[in-house]
C-alpha positions in Angstrom: -9.9 -10.0 -5.4 -7.5 -7.3 -4.0 -6.6 -9.5 -1.0 -5.5 -12.3 -3.2 -3.8 -10.2 -5.9 -0.9 -8.9 -3.8 1.8 -11.0 -2.3 4.6 -10.4 0.2 7.9 -9.4 -1.4 10.6 -12.0 -1.9 14.2 -11.3 -0.8 15.4 -10.2 -4.2 12.6 -7.7 -4.7 13.2 -6.4 -1.2 16.9 -5.8 -1.8 16.3 -4.2 -5.1 13.6 -1.8 -3.8 15.8 -0.8 -0.8 18.6 0.3 -3.2 16.2 2.0 -5.6 14.4 4.0 -2.8 17.7 5.1 -1.3 19.4 6.2 -4.6 16.3 7.7 -6.3 14.7 9.5 -3.4 16.5 9.5 0.0 20.0 10.4 -1.2 18.6 13.1 -3.6 15.6 14.8 -1.9 15.7 14.1 1.8 17.0 16.7 4.2 20.0 16.1 6.6 17.6 16.4 9.6 16.8 12.9 10.5 13.9 13.9 12.7 11.6 15.0 9.8 8.2 13.4 9.9 7.5 11.0 7.0 4.2 9.4 5.9 4.0 6.7 3.4 0.4 6.3 2.0 -0.4 2.8 0.7 2.9 1.6 2.1 2.4 -2.0 1.2 4.9 -4.2 2.9 6.8 -1.2 4.2 9.9 -1.3 1.9 10.2 2.5 1.5 9.9 3.0 5.2 12.5 0.3 5.7 14.8 2.3 3.4 14.1 5.4 5.4 14.8 3.6 8.7 18.1 2.2 7.3 19.2 5.8 6.4 18.5 7.0 9.9 15.0 8.5 9.5 12.9 7.0 12.2 10.1 9.4 12.6 8.0 7.5 10.0 4.6 6.1 9.7 2.7 4.1 7.1 -0.9 3.5 6.1 -2.0 0.3 4.4 -5.4 -1.5 3.9 -4.3 -5.1 3.4 -3.8 -7.2 6.5 -1.0 -9.4 5.2 1.1 -6.5 4.0 0.5 -4.7 7.4 1.5 -7.9 9.2 4.7 -8.2 7.0 5.7 -4.6 7.7 5.2 -5.1 11.4 6.6 -8.6 11.9 9.2 -9.0 9.2 10.6 -5.4 8.9 9.8 -4.5 12.6 8.1 -1.3 11.7 5.9 -0.3 14.7 4.1 2.7 13.3 2.0 1.0 10.5 -1.7 1.7 10.6 -4.4 -0.4 8.9 -6.7 2.4 7.5 -8.1 4.0 4.4 -5.8 6.8 3.3 -8.7 9.3 2.9 -9.9 8.6 6.4 -6.4 8.8 7.8 -5.6 12.1 6.3 -8.9 13.7 7.2 -8.4 13.1 10.9 -4.7 13.9 11.0 -3.7 17.1 12.7 -2.9 19.6 9.9 -0.2 20.4 8.8 1.8 17.5 10.2 4.3 16.0 7.8 7.6 17.1 6.2 7.5 14.3 3.6 4.5 12.4 2.2 5.1 9.5 -0.2 2.5 7.8 -2.4 4.2 5.1 -4.5 1.9 3.1 -6.8 -1.1 4.4 -5.1 -2.8 7.1 -7.2 -3.5 4.6 -10.0 -5.7 2.6 -7.6 -7.9 5.6 -6.8 -11.0 6.4 -8.8 -10.1 9.3 -11.0 -13.0 11.4 -9.6 -11.3 11.1 -6.2 -7.7 11.7 -7.0 -8.0 15.5 -6.8 -9.5 15.1 -3.3 -6.6 12.9 -2.2 -4.0 15.4 -3.5 -5.8 18.2 -1.7 -5.7 16.2 1.5 -2.0 15.5 1.1 -1.3 19.2 0.4 -3.1 20.2 3.6 -1.3 17.7 5.7 2.2 18.8 4.5 4.1 21.5 6.4 5.1 24.6 4.5 8.1 23.6 2.4 7.1 19.9 2.7 7.9 17.4 0.0 5.5 15.1 -1.9 6.8 12.0 -3.7 4.7 9.9 -6.1 5.1 7.2 -8.7 2.4 6.2 -11.2 2.1 4.2 -14.4 3.4 6.3 -17.4 0.7 6.9 -20.0 3.3 8.6 -22.2 4.9 5.2 -22.8 3.9 1.9 -24.2 5.8 0.3 -21.3 3.6 2.4 -19.0 0.5 1.1 -20.6 1.8 -2.5 -20.0 2.4 -1.6 -16.4 -1.1 -0.2 -16.1 -2.8 -3.2 -17.6 -0.7 -5.7 -15.7 -2.7 -5.0 -12.5 -6.5 -5.5 -12.6 -6.9 -3.2 -9.6 -5.5 -0.2 -11.5 -8.1 2.6 -12.3 -6.0 5.1 -14.4 -2.6 5.9 -15.9 -1.0 9.3 -16.0 0.9 11.4 -18.4 3.5 13.8 -17.1 1.5 16.8 -18.2 -1.6 15.6 -16.4 0.3 15.0 -13.2 1.8 18.5 -13.3 -1.7 19.9 -13.9 -3.3 18.0 -11.1 -0.6 18.8 -8.6 -0.7 22.5 -9.5 -4.5 22.6 -9.0 -3.9 21.2 -5.5 -1.5 24.0 -4.7 1.9 22.3 -5.2 4.8 24.1 -6.8 8.4 23.1 -7.9 6.8 20.2 -9.7 9.1 17.7 -11.6 8.2 14.6 -13.6 11.0 12.1 -14.1 11.5 8.6 -15.5 11.7 6.0 -12.8 14.4 3.9 -14.5 16.6 4.3 -17.6 18.4 1.4 -19.4 22.2 1.5 -19.1 23.1 -0.5 -22.2 24.5 2.1 -24.7 23.2 0.3 -27.8 19.7 0.1 -26.3 19.8 3.7 -25.3 20.9 4.8 -28.8 18.0 2.9 -30.3 15.6 4.5 -27.8 16.9 8.0 -28.6 16.5 7.5 -32.4 13.0 6.1 -32.0 11.9 8.8 -29.6 13.3 11.6 -31.8 11.3 10.2 -34.8 8.0 10.5 -32.9 8.9 13.7 -31.0 9.0 12.3 -27.5 11.5 12.5 -24.6 13.4 9.3 -24.9 13.7 8.7 -21.2 10.1 9.2 -20.5 9.0 7.2 -23.6 10.8 4.1 -22.3 9.9 4.3 -18.6 7.1 2.1 -17.3 6.4 4.5 -14.4 7.0 8.2 -13.8 8.2 9.8 -10.7 6.5 13.0 -9.5 8.3 15.4 -7.1 6.5 18.5 -5.7 6.6 20.9 -2.8 4.2 22.9 -0.7 5.7 26.3 -1.0 6.7 28.2 2.1 
């Protein structure tokens, strides 16, 4: 089923994700040094790596299991360093520590919950001291996040912000932040969201975000 479930991105999605990745991650968290080593786990069609490449970061590699997404990244985006592999196997044989930045966008929710801690441990071990980990997962603190979770039959689990902080901390990460991935700009919608969130005691931005972004570091 997994092979049939995922399709190649259309041009509109590709343009939107390139802008989103640059504004949300690269412009905010990436160092000026363009030679840092970047790994994207479950890289899909390679859009995050394309955004990195467009910003001058070329020491990048990706890992993906689906043939058609690997082929898209290699042939359409011209990314040469894309490996078809299981992320656990790939991290276990990598020379440790290797990477300055590891990304796992929309990956953890596909992993059996009993295995997520192991994956986070492997990511931590493969990061250099001071290295950055970026993740995005369905937001279990939000009804929109529950919709996101159940919109994909291959999803195994959704995550609250508190749970992600706990799990990342157990794997050794520090400087952990959990943020909404997208906030509506319409002022009338935002006012309604704030009123509703206040009534139930939630953070309004998190409450109305389908996914949450997790930022963490391996302390020097």
